[in-house]
Steps between C-alpha positions, in 0.01 A plus 500: 500500500840655435587481866418127524770383250776510762781525241398196294553641147862615547647155591289334230620745235859463619481118479352512150771742390777276637352192328475690172861623525630148578318358199623783278862466612502126429357558152762769428780253579352247259453766233859625529647149486288411196608822332868421564458146365326634189787742436763226542304267273479771236876555517572127468264467203666801334846344550386171348338676205811706425726195522270297272479784246877543501565130451255492209664806339850356539379165369347662191820700434700180535273310262509777238871586503655179629712682760430661834609861554780528758300737718212742483205661671129442450291798618155457654246741648586441866863396467757344273688177459872481432631177353849369442604180327790279597713284275323178402594177673440223249155562360374703802502881490458672837327842521484704822199730543477788749162665558490854639152619604457878514200502734646312798872509429507122487778312319449134412742269318419206280694263281388329183666209328442488125551189292698598187368201306130577543550875562257491790515550874578171672529605866414802712628598845388800700783616725421695816 
């Protein structure tokens, strides 16, 4: 019976192996792209969280003391935010924020406009 196969199992095994490798390689591409997207999404969410936390801290300092500090740094676990205020124009106080992430070496700038009458953030711009 072994002599009657005429080399049938080798081509069949080779075809099955090639089909399996093609399927596996396509799934690896999808997996790697999803992993990259997840990492980028995590970084963007972290940036937004740090900016929101910083704005809330600056807002609370402004509401308690009535003045904004000229400049300072707010430390976080994966980075820090430097802020610097500019001279008020009318009743608008401009504050520049610079986020430095330690993990990726990313630097992102943002600008907040605080209303001196209500002592709250009135406008936010993220500068890239």
